N, C-alpha and C positions, 0 to 999 in steps of 0.2 A: 709326323714330327710336330710337336706343339710349339706355338709361339710363346716366348717368355713374357708373361704378364702377371700382375698381382692376382691372387686367387679370387674367383667369383664368390659372391655371397651364397650361402647354402640355399639349395632349391630342391623342392620335392620331385620335380620332373627332370630326369636326366637329359631331356631334349631342350632344356632351358635355352632360350634365345634372347639375348639382351636387346633392349630397344636402341634404335639409332641407325646410322647409315654406315655401310662398309667403308673402310679406308680406301679401297679401290675406287669407290664412287667419288669420294672427295678428290682423290688424285686425278682421276679422269676429267672431272668437271673443272677443276682448277687449271689443269693443263690446257683445256680448250680456251678458258678465259685468258690465260697468259698469252697464248698464241694470237688470240683476237687483239689483245692490247699491243702486242709486238707488231702486228700487221698495221693497226691504226696509227701507231706512232711514226711509222715509216711512210705514211701517205704523203706524197709531195705537196698536195694542195691543202693540207691541214693548216688551219689558222694557228699562228704562234701561241696564243693564249691557250687554245685547246691542246696543242702539243705539250705545253708545259704541264697542264693538268693530267694528261694521259701518262706522261713520264712519272709524275708524282705517284699516281695510282699504281702503275706498273712496278715502280720501285718498292712501294709498300707491299704489294701483293707477292712479289718475288721474295721479299724479306720474310714475310709470314710463312709462305709456302716452304721455303728451304729450312726454316727453323723447325717446323712440324715434321718434315721429312727426316731431318737429322736426329730428332728426339725419338721418333717412334718407327717410321717406315724402315729406315736403314738398319737399325738394330734387329728388327723383326726379320727382315730379309736375310741378314747375315746369319741369324740363329736357325731359321727354318729352312733356308736353302744355302747350305755351306758353300756350294760352288759359286755363289754370288758375292763372296767376300771381296774378291779382287775388284769386281765392278763397283761395289760400294765404296771402296777406298778411292778409286779413280773419280767417282762422282762427288765425294766429299772435296777432293781437290778442285774439281770443276766448279762446285758451288762457291768455294772461296774465290776463284777467279771471276765468277759472275758477279759476286758481291763487290769485289774490288773494282770491276769495270763500272758498275752502277755508282759506286762511291766517287769514282773519278770523273763522272760527267760534270761538265761545267755549266750545262744548261740545255734547253730543248733544241738548240741549234748545233750542239756538239756533233762533229762527224763520227765520233765513237759510238753514237747511238745505234748505228747500223750493226756494229759488232755486238752490242748488248742484245739487240733483237735476235741476231743469229745465235748467240749463246743460249737465249731462252728457248728457241726452237730445238736446238740440239739437246738441251736438258730434257725436254719433253720426250724425245725419242729414246734417249738412254734410260730414263727412269721407267718407261713403259716396259723395257726389257727386264727390269727388276720386279715389277708388279705382277707380270704374267705368271712366273713360276711360284711366287708367293700365294697367289690366288689358288693355285692348283694343290698346294700342300696344307694351307691353313684352313681351319674350320670357318663356317659362316660366323659363328659366335666370336671367334678370335678376330676376324676381320672387322666385325662391328665394334668390338671393344677397342680395337686399334683406332677405328674411326672416331669413337667418342673421345679418346685421348688426343687424337689429332685436332679435333675441334677445340678442345680446351687449350691445347698448346698454341694454336693460332690466335685465340682470343688474347693471350698474354704475350705474344711474340713481338719482337721489334718491328717497327714499320720503316726503318731506315737500315741501309747496309752496314754491317759491322763484321767485316771479314776476319778480324782478329779475335773474335770471341770463340770459346771452345765449340767444337763441332760434334763431339761425342758425349754420351752419358757417362757419368752423372752430371758433369759440370755444366753442360749446355742447359740442362733442365733447371739449374740454379741461377746461372748468369743471365740467360736470355730473358726471362720474365722481368728481372730487375732492370735490364737495359730497355725493355719494352715500356716500362713505366715512364722512363725519362723521354723516350721517343714520343709517347702519346701526349705528354705535357707540352713538348715542343710543337706538336701538331696542333694542339688546341690553341696555343698562343698565336701561332702563325696562320691558322685557318687552312692549313694544308689539307688537300683532298687525299684520302688513303683507301677509299672503298669504291668498288664499281658503281654503287648507287650514287656516289658523290659526283660522278661525271654528268649525271642528269640534273643535278641540283642547280638552281638558278643563283647567280651571284647576288650578294646583298646589295641593296640600293645605296 
């Protein structure tokens, strides 16, 4: 069964393999990063300023990650593995709950942070159950093409939680990049850290 994607450009070789990384690689790598951030933010001895920065990066990483999943991974899983449809529906609901929990945090000392970290870990386990069967039925080319679209989606995605935005195509592909522009402007004005690399950045003197 093929994954529904726009047609590839004409190629002389039927074994054409697009450049890029598999969507499964992106998901696996980002899930490890999210778990690492969730673990760090719950360290009891973490300095308050560092905890605030980790919360900001975790929030942005989760927001981007869920946006890309809902735009490309979930529709692909639903189409290529029909039995996964119910799991996808439940995960979309869980995504909204996770974004709501993130949006509700009052600060790095909020006791609800433990619930957010737990939701992140449970998300990783559940989505792995969707990626495994997709890997088995999709071609390498389809997985790479999905990975390319995933990467583009994350670059344009929101960096703050917006649980009320559409969670399914086509509307999420229209609304979320627009919301992402506003988020990035706010991040630039406030100097908010949103990338893993930002955690190693020294504060301005």
